[in-house]
Each structure stands twice: as structure tokens, then as C-alpha cells.
C-alpha positions in Angstrom: 126.7 82.1 122.3 123.6 80.9 123.9 124.5 82.5 127.3 125.7 85.7 125.7 122.0 85.4 123.9 120.5 84.8 127.2 122.2 88.0 128.6 121.2 90.2 125.6 117.5 88.5 125.9 117.4 89.6 129.9 117.7 93.1 128.5 115.6 93.1 125.4 112.7 90.7 126.9 110.9 93.7 128.2 110.7 95.2 124.6 109.4 92.1 123.1 105.6 91.6 123.3 105.7 87.8 122.9 108.1 87.6 126.0 106.1 89.9 128.1 103.0 87.5 128.7 105.0 84.7 130.5 106.6 87.3 132.4 103.7 88.7 133.8 102.3 85.3 134.5 105.3 84.4 136.6 105.2 87.5 138.6 101.8 86.9 139.8 103.0 83.8 141.5 105.8 86.0 143.4 105.4 87.5 146.9 105.3 91.4 146.8 108.5 93.2 146.7 107.8 94.9 149.9 107.3 91.5 151.8 110.5 90.1 150.2 112.8 93.0 151.1 111.6 92.4 154.8 112.5 88.9 154.7 115.4 88.6 152.7 116.6 91.9 151.7 118.9 91.7 148.2 117.1 88.1 147.5 114.3 90.0 145.6 116.4 90.8 142.7 117.9 87.5 142.5 114.2 86.0 142.8 113.4 88.3 139.8 116.2 87.4 137.9 115.7 83.7 138.2 112.0 84.2 137.2 113.0 86.2 134.2 115.5 83.4 133.2 112.7 80.7 133.6 110.5 82.9 131.4 113.1 83.2 128.7 113.5 79.6 128.9 109.9 78.5 128.5 110.2 80.2 125.2 110.9 78.2 121.8 114.6 78.7 120.5 113.3 80.6 117.6 111.4 83.0 119.5 114.2 83.8 121.6 116.6 84.5 118.8 113.8 86.7 117.1 113.0 88.6 120.4 116.9 89.3 120.6 117.1 90.5 116.9 114.2 92.9 117.5 116.0 94.4 120.5 119.1 94.9 118.4 117.6 96.7 115.3 115.2 98.6 117.6 117.9 100.0 119.8 120.5 100.4 117.2 118.2 101.4 114.1 120.4 102.7 111.3 124.0 102.1 112.8 126.5 99.9 111.2 127.1 98.0 114.4 124.0 97.0 115.2 122.9 95.7 111.5 126.5 93.7 111.6 125.3 92.2 114.8 122.0 91.5 113.4 123.1 89.7 110.5 125.8 87.6 112.2 122.7 86.6 114.2 120.5 85.9 111.4 123.4 83.7 110.1 123.7 82.0 113.1 119.8 81.3 113.2 120.3 79.7 109.7 123.2 77.3 110.8 120.7 76.2 113.6 117.7 76.0 111.0 115.8 78.7 112.8 113.7 81.0 110.8 113.3 84.5 110.7 109.7 85.7 111.9 107.8 88.2 109.6 108.5 90.9 112.5 112.1 90.3 112.4 112.7 90.3 108.8 110.7 93.4 108.2 113.0 95.4 110.9 116.1 93.7 109.4 115.5 95.1 106.0 114.0 98.6 107.2 116.9 99.1 109.4 119.4 98.2 106.3 117.4 100.7 104.0 117.3 103.2 106.6 121.2 103.1 106.5 121.3 103.9 103.1 124.2 101.6 102.5 123.9 99.3 99.2 126.3 96.9 100.8 124.8 96.9 103.9 121.1 96.1 102.3 122.9 93.5 100.0 124.2 91.5 103.3 120.9 91.8 104.9 119.0 90.4 102.0 121.6 87.6 101.4 121.5 86.6 105.1 117.8 86.6 105.0 117.6 84.5 101.8 120.1 81.9 103.2 117.7 81.7 106.2 114.8 81.2 104.1 112.7 84.3 104.8 113.6 85.9 101.3 113.6 82.9 99.1 112.3 84.8 96.0 115.4 87.7 96.1 117.4 86.7 93.0 114.9 83.8 92.7 116.0 80.5 90.6 112.8 80.8 88.9 113.7 83.9 87.1 116.5 83.1 84.7 117.2 85.9 81.9 116.9 84.5 78.3 119.5 84.4 76.1 120.3 87.3 73.7 118.2 86.8 70.5 119.5 86.3 67.1 120.1 89.5 64.8 116.8 89.0 62.9 114.6 88.9 66.2 116.7 92.0 67.8 115.4 94.0 64.6 111.7 93.3 65.1 111.8 94.0 68.9 109.9 97.0 69.6 111.4 100.4 70.3 111.7 101.9 73.6 109.2 104.7 74.2 110.7 108.4 74.5 110.2 110.7 76.8 110.5 114.5 76.1 109.2 115.6 79.3 111.4 118.8 78.9 109.7 119.9 75.9 106.2 118.8 77.3 107.0 120.8 80.5 108.0 123.9 78.5 105.1 123.9 76.4 102.9 123.5 79.3 104.6 126.2 81.2 104.4 128.7 78.3 100.7 127.9 77.7 100.2 128.3 81.5 101.9 131.9 81.5 100.4 133.2 78.5 97.0 132.1 79.7 97.3 133.6 83.1 98.6 137.1 81.4 95.9 137.1 79.1 93.4 136.8 81.6 95.0 139.3 83.9 95.0 141.6 80.8 91.3 141.0 80.2 90.6 141.9 83.9 92.7 144.9 84.0 91.0 145.9 81.0 87.5 145.8 82.7 88.6 147.8 85.9 90.8 150.3 84.2 88.5 153.0 84.8 89.1 152.5 88.7 92.8 153.2 88.4 92.6 155.8 86.1 94.6 154.4 83.2 93.6 152.9 79.6 94.4 149.4 79.2 93.6 147.6 75.8 93.2 144.1 75.8 92.7 141.8 72.9 88.8 141.4 72.2 87.6 138.1 73.6 86.0 137.1 70.2 89.3 137.2 68.4 91.1 135.2 71.3 88.2 132.6 71.1 89.0 132.3 66.9 92.3 132.1 67.4 92.4 129.4 70.1 89.7 127.6 67.9 91.7 127.9 64.7 94.8 126.3 66.7 92.8 123.6 68.1 91.4 122.8 64.7 95.0 122.8 62.6 96.4 120.6 65.5 93.2 118.2 65.3 93.1 117.6 61.7 96.4 118.4 60.5 98.9 117.1 63.3 96.6 114.4 64.6 96.2 115.9 68.0 100.0 116.0 68.8 100.2 119.3 70.1 97.5 118.8 72.3 98.8 115.8 73.6 102.1 117.3 74.4 100.2 120.1 76.0 98.2 117.8 78.4 101.1 115.7 79.3 102.9 119.0 80.3 100.1 120.1 82.4 99.7 116.9 83.9 103.6 116.7 85.0 103.2 120.4 86.1 99.9 120.5 88.3 98.5 117.1 88.8 99.4 114.0 90.9 98.0 110.5 90.5 99.2 108.5 93.6 98.0 105.3 92.2 100.0 105.9 88.9 103.1 106.6 91.2 102.6 103.5 93.1 102.1 101.6 90.1 105.2 102.7 88.8 107.5 102.2 92.0 105.6 98.7 92.6 107.0 97.5 89.3 110.8 98.5 89.7 110.8 97.3 93.0 109.3 94.1 92.2 111.5 93.2 89.3 114.6 94.6 91.0 113.8 92.2 93.9 113.3 89.2 92.0 116.4 90.2 89.8 118.5 90.0 93.0 119.4 94.0 92.8 119.4 95.4 96.4 119.0 98.9 94.7 115.1 97.9 94.1 114.3 99.8 97.5 115.6 103.1 95.8 114.1 105.2 93.0 115.5 104.3 89.7 118.4 106.3 88.6 121.3 106.2 86.0 123.9 106.5 88.8 122.6 104.4 91.8 123.4 101.1 90.0 126.7 102.3 89.1 127.3 103.1 92.9 126.0 99.5 93.6 128.3 98.2 91.2 131.7 100.1 92.3 130.9 99.0 96.2 129.8 95.8 96.0 129.8 94.4 92.2 132.0 91.1 93.2 129.6 90.2 96.2 126.4 91.0 94.0 127.9 88.6 91.3 128.5 86.0 94.0 124.8 86.6 95.6 123.0 86.4 92.3 125.2 83.4 91.0 124.2 81.7 94.0 120.5 82.6 93.9 120.4 81.5 90.2 122.5 78.0 90.5 125.6 79.3 88.7 126.3 80.7 85.5 127.2 84.4 84.4 125.1 86.7 86.4 124.8 89.2 83.6 124.3 92.2 86.1 124.4 94.7 83.5 121.3 93.3 81.9 119.6 92.8 85.0 119.8 96.4 85.8 118.6 97.4 82.3 115.6 95.3 83.1 115.2 97.1 86.3 115.6 100.4 84.9 113.0 100.0 82.0 110.4 98.5 84.3 108.6 101.7 85.1 108.1 102.5 81.4 107.1 99.1 80.7 104.5 99.3 83.3 103.1 102.7 82.2 103.0 101.6 78.5 101.0 98.5 79.4 98.9 100.0 81.9 98.3 103.5 80.8 99.4 103.6 77.1 101.7 106.7 77.7 104.4 107.8 80.2 104.2 110.5 82.7 106.4 109.0 85.5 108.8 106.9 84.1 112.3 107.9 82.3 113.4 105.1 79.8 116.4 107.3 78.8 117.8 106.2 82.0 118.8 102.7 80.6 120.8 104.1 77.8 122.6 106.5 80.1 123.6 103.9 82.6 124.8 101.5 79.7 127.0 104.3 78.2 128.3 105.0 81.6 129.2 101.4 82.6 131.1 101.0 79.4 133.1 104.1 80.3 133.7 102.8 83.7 134.1 99.2 83.2 137.6 98.9 84.3 136.7 100.9 87.6 133.6 99.1 88.4 135.3 95.5 87.7 132.1 94.1 86.2 132.0 92.3 82.6 129.6 94.6 80.7 129.7 92.2 77.5 128.4 89.4 79.6 125.3 88.0 77.6 127.4 88.3 74.3 126.6 92.1 73.7 128.8 94.2 71.7 128.8 97.8 71.6 127.3 98.0 68.3 124.3 96.3 69.9 123.7 98.7 72.6 120.6 100.4 71.3 119.1 96.7 70.4 120.3 95.6 73.9 118.2 98.4 75.6 115.1 97.2 73.4 115.8 93.7 74.6 115.7 94.8 78.3 112.4 96.7 77.7 110.8 93.5 76.3 112.1 91.6 78.9 110.5 94.0 81.6 107.2 93.8 79.8 107.4 90.1 79.9 108.2 89.7 83.7 105.5 92.4 84.5 102.7 90.3 82.7 104.2 87.1 84.4 103.9 88.4 88.0 101.0 91.0 87.2 99.1 89.6 90.2 102.0 90.2 92.7 102.4 93.7 91.3 98.9 94.8 91.4 99.0 93.6 95.2 102.2 95.7 95.8 100.8 98.4 94.5 97.8 98.5 96.8 100.1 98.1 99.7 102.4 101.2 98.8 99.4 103.3 98.2 98.6 102.6 101.8 101.9 103.7 103.1 104.5 100.6 104.0 108.1 100.2 104.2 110.3 98.4 102.3 110.5 95.5 104.7 106.6 95.2 104.4 106.9 95.2 100.5 109.5 92.4 101.0 107.0 90.4 103.1 104.2 90.6 100.5 106.1 89.4 97.8 107.1 86.5 99.7 103.8 85.5 100.8 102.5 85.9 97.0 105.0 83.6 95.7 105.8 81.1 98.4 103.5 78.5 96.6 105.6 79.1 93.3 108.8 78.6 95.3 107.7 75.3 96.7 106.9 74.2 93.1 110.5 74.8 92.2 
């Protein structure tokens, strides 16, 4: 393998910054190329090859492997053959106790995410964890607690509801009505110019009606309609980058710590089903290896991941605009319908069909607990996401922040 690695590295060396410096230094001691051509003809190429081999041999072994790995991932970004070769190379590094560099880890994960395949991303994360570069993926420190007893389940806080269709509908109706009214008022002012008679409602009457509606909502409905309208307008016309990054950081962090490769994607009810169908058994083995045995409870882990955005928004903002808490119930119902096809035990953890609603509330409470426990890491991840980074960068930040806590295990 070392000879094969050397041959690949000879082609990759010029692409890797760490290898260029020794090469340039060695070439300074080499006679000019025209002189060599005059004296020994084809010996110049042999001399250059020897110099390149000497430069490669001067590098530490781990740098050789990382240089070749970067070359493989750069030239074959997104290709399945390139990812497979890279993962095999990472496993060989693990066998030789050689650690991935931060640049190689980033390239490995970004290439897997770019490929879009859940199984490929799981293989990359698993190989990196075995290497020691992704120790917090399916971390042993994060063990889901057992199902609470019936009395404790009854007192769990309800999952917040998200009535975005109503909010958007009310906001759209208000915006259209207000726009039509303004257009009518303007037309009434300039009807003399177009030679037509247009009668618009008197502005004082409009003001009285709007004021009456506001007063009724404020004192009789406790401002409920105003809240619905404000949230709907926010969904339609405003974008809060910090809020979006906060929600994304919550799902990415908890998904990564729980050992779910879908953490790199936006939470949906069907992405986890795809993950279970194509890599369910491999994911179970991967999670069990990371947590030291025991049932992996994949469905519980996915529920926590799906509810992380809702938990974050209720903790930080008190209301939801980005999160979709209904995804958790939709996923659980779909998982029960397709349990035989998925090959995953939905009842792991001791849950019954009658406890599905309580199970979702338990997952919501667990998501809140974990976000509060890892609040510092999540805030740092949010800042990094707001600056615009890749999934590999996010994993590198999580590992950097949690490396001291790993050492304490």
C-alpha cells in the first residue's frame, strides 16, 4: 500500500500546500533544466523524479496520507468511487494510528454531503469517528434517558403548535385588503384626471373601523388576532438570518451528537424515513458502537432531532416562525405504518401506540434539556453558520469545543 500511496502522492503533491515547500527547496539545489538536457538528456526527468521522491520521503507519514486524501477528494468531489477510496484510506490511517487533519476531515465530510447520499455520509462519519477525528458523533456522553413513568409523562409540557397556514392566510388577506384600499383611495384622488367617478370609503371611517377592530382584539381576545397577523407578516415579508442560523444550529448539533447523518440536511418528516430504509441496520450498529451497546432507539433519536428547532425557538424567542413541530408526529405515524419495510423496531424504549402523543412530548422535553446542556457549543455554531460555512467546518467546530469533555470520559 505504501508504494501505491507513493505513486498517488507523486501526482497529488503539487496540489497540497504542505508538500510544496520541500519540493521548492530541493529544486533550488538542482542544476537548471537546460544544462541537464545538454549533459545527460533524459536524465533530467529521472533526477526530478528522484527529488520528488526524496521530498515525499521527508514528510511525516500522517502528512503523506492526508496529502493523498486531499488529492483524492479534490479531484473526485462528489463521485462515489472517490469517496469509497477516501474512506478506505481513512480506515488504513486508523489501523496505523494516524489521525486525520482538520483540512482532510472537512474535505471528507463536504464531499459526502455534496454526494447527497445518507449511506455515504454515514460511512464517512463512522470512519472519521473510528479514526478519532469525530469523537462526538454518537457520543457516549449522550445517552437517552429511559421512558418516564405514566405520571411523569402526564405532566410533560405540550409541544407548541404551529398554525402557519392560518397565519399566512390572515396576513395575505390583510395585505391584499390594505393594498386594495390604498389603491382605491389613490384612484379616488385622481379620478378627475381619468374622467371617471370613483368613490372610496372615507378615511375617517376606515380609521374608526380599524381602531375598533384593534380594541376588540386587544381587550376581548388578548391580542390573539394581532399576534397571528404579526407572525404571518413576518413569514411573508421578513427574513431573520440569525434566527434561521439558530434553528439550523440546533438541529445540526443534536443530530450530530445523537449519531444521525441526516443532521447535515434540513429536518423533514421523510428524510429520516429514507435514512432508515437505506441504512437502518448500519445506523443501528454505528450508534450502538458509539454508545457502548444497548438498544440504539433510533426513532427516539430522530424525534429529538426533529423537535430541536421548535425547542430552540421556544427557549430563545418564545414563539415559532421557522420550526415545524408537526414533523415529529408525522414521522412517527409514517414510521409505524412502514415499520416492516424499514426494518427498525419502532417500539424500542418501551413505547406503545397509545403513548405516541406522550412520546412526542418526551422528545420535545429531551431536546430542550440537551440544548440547554450544550448551549455554548450551539451559540458558537450559530455564529459560524451565520458567516457561511460548510458541514465539515461545523463538525470541526463541534469537535474543537467538545474535545475537553471527551477527554474526561
